[in-house]
MARKENU-235022 format. One record per residue: residue in one letter; x, y, z of N, C-alpha, C in turn. Coordinates in steps of 0.2 Angstrom, whole numbers, plus 2048, in hexadecimal, padded with zeros to 3 digits. Layout:
REM MARKENU-235022
aXYZXYZXYZ...
END
This chain:
REM MARKENU-235022
mE0F9986D9E0D9936DCE0C98B6D9eE0C9876DFE0D9816D8E0797D6DEaE029796D9DFC9766DADFF96E6DCaDFD96C6E4DFF9646E4E059636E3iE089646E8E0F9616EAE1195C6EApE169576E6E179526E4E1994E6EBeE1D9536F1E1D9506F7E1794D6FBlE109516FAE0B94E6FDE069476FAkE0C9416FBE0693D6F8E0193C6FCeDFF9366F6DF79346F5DF29326FEkDEB934702DEA92F706DED928706gDEC92770DDEC91F70FDF491B70FnDF991F710E0091F712E0192271BeDFD91F71EDFE922724E0591D727pE0792172DE0C91F72FE08919735kE0D913736E0C910739E0A90E740gE0B915743E0891474ADFF91774AdDFD918743DF791C743DF491373FqDF790D73CDF390673ADF3903741kDF5903744DF590074CDEF90274DkDEB8FF74FDE4901753DE48FD75AsDE690275FDE7904767DE3901767kDE28FA76CDDD8F7771DD98FA777eDDE8FF776DD990377EDD790B77AqDD290B77CDD1912779DD2919780vDD791D77DDD8922783DD1928783kDD3928789DCF92A78FDCF93178EaDCC93878CDCC94078BDC694578DfDCA948790DC6950791DC695478DlDC095978ADC095F785DBF96578BlDC596978BDC596D78EDC897478AkDC1976789DC197D783DC597D77EeDCB98177DDD0980778DD6979777rDD597377DDD797077CDD596777EvDD896277BDD695F780DDC958783lDD9957787DDF95378FDDC94C78FtDE3948790DE194178FDE293F799eDDF93A798DE29357A0DE993379DnDED9327A5DF39337A6DF59287A6tDF492779BDF391E79DDF991E799dDFB917797E00915794DFD91678CaDF791478BDF4914784DF391D780aDF4923786DF4927783DFA92A782rDFD927785E0892A783E0892777DeE0591F77DE0791C776E0592176FlE00923770DFC928769E0392E767yE0493076FE0993576BE10931769nE1492B76CE1892B76AE19926765qE14922762E1392175CE13924757sE0D92D758E0C930753E0B936754rE10939757E1093E75BE0994475DyE0494075DDFD94375EDFF947766gDFB94E766E0095276CE0395476FkE04956774E0B956779E0995377ElE1094F780E0E94C787E1395278BlE0D950791E0C954798E1295279BpE149547A0E1A9527A5E1794F7ABdE1094E7ACE0A9487B0E079457ABgE0B9427A5E0A93D7A1E0293D79DrDFF94379EDF9942799DFC945791vDF7944790DFB947789DF494F786qDF8955784DF295A783DF395877BlDEA958778DE7956773DE7961770aDEA962769DE7967765DDF964765lDDB969761DD3968762DD296275AtDD6967756DD796174FDD995B751eDDF957754DE0953755DDD94F75AaDD795175EDD294D762DCE94D75FmDCC950759DC6950755DC8948751yDCB94974DDD294574BDD393E74FlDD393B753DD3935757DCB934759lDC893775BDC093775CDBF934756eDC0936752DBB93174CDBC92A749rDC592A74BDC692374CDC692074FgDC291F755DC191C75CDC691D760kDCE92075FDD491F764DD292276AiDCF92976CDCE929772DC592A772aDC192C77ADBC92D779DC093377EvDBB93977BDBB94077EDB3941783aDB6943789DAE94678EDB094B78FdDAA951792DAA957792DB095979BsDB295E79CDB795D7A1DB595D7A7rDAD95A7A8DAD9587AFDAF9507AFgDAC94D7A9DAE9447A8DA79437A8kDA39457A7D9C9437A9D989427A2kD9A94579DD96942797D9A941791eD9A93B78DD9C93C788D9C940781vDA1944780DA0947776DA1944771sD9B94276CD9B940767DA2944762pDA394175EDA5945757D9F94A755eD9B94C752D97951753D96955758qD9395475BD95958763D9C95B763fDA2958763DAA95C763DA996175BmDA695F756DA7961753DA4969754kD9D969756D9A96E759D9F97275DkDA2970764DA3974769DAB979765aDAF97175FDB7976760DB297C75AsDAE97A755DAC982750DAC988754kDAA98575DDA798B760DAD98E762tDB298B766DB998F768DBE990763qDBE98C75DDC198E756DBF990752qDC299674EDC0999748DC0995742nDBE99173CDBE990739DC198773CfDBE98373FDC1980742DBF97873DwDB9978739DBA974733DBE97472EvDBF97D72DDC397B725DCA977729kDCE979730DD3979732DD3971732yDCF96D737DCE966735DCC96172FsDCA96572BDCA961724DD2960722vDD5968722DDB96571FDDF962724fDE096372CDE495D72EDE295472FkDDC95572DDD994E72CDDD94B724dDDF94F722DE194E71ADE794C71BiDEA95071EDF294E71FDF394A724rDEF946729DF094372CDEF93C72AdDEA93C725DE8935720DEE93571ArDF193B718DF793A714DFD939717gDFE93571EE0293271FE08937725yE0793D725E0A943729E0994472EiE0C945732E0D949739E0B950739iE0595373BE0495A73CE0395C742kE05963742E05964748E0296B74BtE0097074EDFF97674EE0597A74EaE0497F74BE0B98474CE0B98D74ClE0598E752E03993756E0D996755kE1099475AE14998759E1899B755fE1999874CE1B99A747E1599F745gE109A1748E0D9A4744E079A2740aE0799A73FE03997738DFC99273DdDFA990738DF498973EDF998473CfDFD981739E0097C73AE0697A737rE0A975738E10976737E1196C735iE1396872FE1496572CE1C96072DyE1C95B72EE2295672DE21951727dE28951726E2B94C71FE28945723rE2694071FE2393B720E2A938726gE2893472BE2B93172DE30936734vE2F93B732E33940736E2F94173DkE30941743E2B945747E2D94C74DpE2B94D74CE2C954752E33953756gE37956756E3B95675BE4295375BeE4094F753E4594F74EE4694E749dE44954747E46958740E4195E742hE4196273DE3C96973CE39968737aE33969738E2F96A733E2F96E72ErE2C96A729E2D96A721E2897271FwE21972720E1C97671EE1B979724iE1997F721E13981724E0E983721lE08983725E01981720DFD986723yDF9989720DF298E720DEC98B71EpDE8988721DE298671EDDD98C71BvDDA98B716DD7991715DCF98B711hDCB99070FDC498F70DDC398F706eDC198C700DC498F6FBDBE9946FAgDBA9976FEDB799B6FEDB99A26FFdDBE9A0704DC29A7707DC79AA703tDC79B2705DCD9B5702DD39B6703lDDA9B9700DDF9BB705DE19C1701tDE29C6706DE59CE702DEC9CB701wDEF9D16FDDF89CE6FCDFB9CE702hDF79D4707DFB9D570EDFA9CE711eDF69CB714DF59C3715DFA9BF713fDF89C070DDFE9BA708E059BB709sE079BE707E0E9C2708E109BF712aE0B9C1716E0F9C271EE0E9BA720kE0B9B671BE0A9AC71BE109AC717nE129B0714E199AD70FE1E9B0712rE1D9B4717E259B771AE269B1721vE219AE723E229AB72AE239A3727aE239A1722E2399D720E2C99F71EhE2E9A371BE359A471AE389A571DsE379AA725E399AB72DE3A9A572EtE359A072EE3799A732E3B99472DkE3F995729E41990725E3D98B721kE3698B721E3198671FE2F987719rE2B984717E2698570FE1F984711lE1D98C70CE1798F70CE1298770BlE0C98570EE0898270BE0298470CiDFD986705DF5989708DF2980708gDEB98070BDE797C709DE097D70AvDE097F704DD897F701DD397A702vDCD97C705DCA97770ADC297A701dDBE9746FFDBA9756FCDB3973701eDAF973700DA8973701DA796A703eDAA9676FFDA995E704DB095C707aDB396370BDBA96170EDBF95F708dDBF95F705DC595D6FDDCB962701vDD09616FEDD6965701DDA9656FBsDDD9696F9DE196E6F5DE896F6F8yDED96E6F4DF29706F6DF59776F4wDFA97B6F6DFD97F6F0E039816F3eE0A9806F3E0F9826F6E129896F3vE1298C6FAE169936F6E1E9946F7rE249946F2E299966F1E2C99D6F3wE3199E6F5E339A46F2E389A16ECmE399A56E8E3E9A46E0E449AB6DDrE499AA6DBE4B9AF6DAE4E9AE6D3pE4C9B46D0E4D9B46C9E539B36C6
END
């Protein structure tokens, strides 16, 4: 294993789309395991500029809970309950998401850290991982992700069987395996694992 891989640069080098302040706050609705935006140009701009969420055929953008939390904290979206009657604060969103998704705080800590470093990070359930990360300047659809990422809390343990399974998933999808270890202060350390031939 190698610690602190060199490709993950320091925080603060955000892509141009994140540096632009949106004039219009996007309205969105919390629907258990996902968040849906309204059909607006501002919502589509979030997708087009920085690849937040998934663009749906009806013009709305579907956000993962981690993406929505990140945008909510930055004031780029306003999230309401599913009926659209009550606005949800970042603290309330964190509580609701934590009830819906196991280890949400750990996953969000890693998501936030990677986004703050200027990388596009997306969910990777179809790969059997939590996230996939693209090289800087690469958007999903233009090229393949470079890493698959598993967030873990520093107090968690992995069996050799679990570790081997994660490594095999990365190898079979032709991606590098990255483990994001989150401490109590939400600081993240990264460990990259690669196959080596002696």
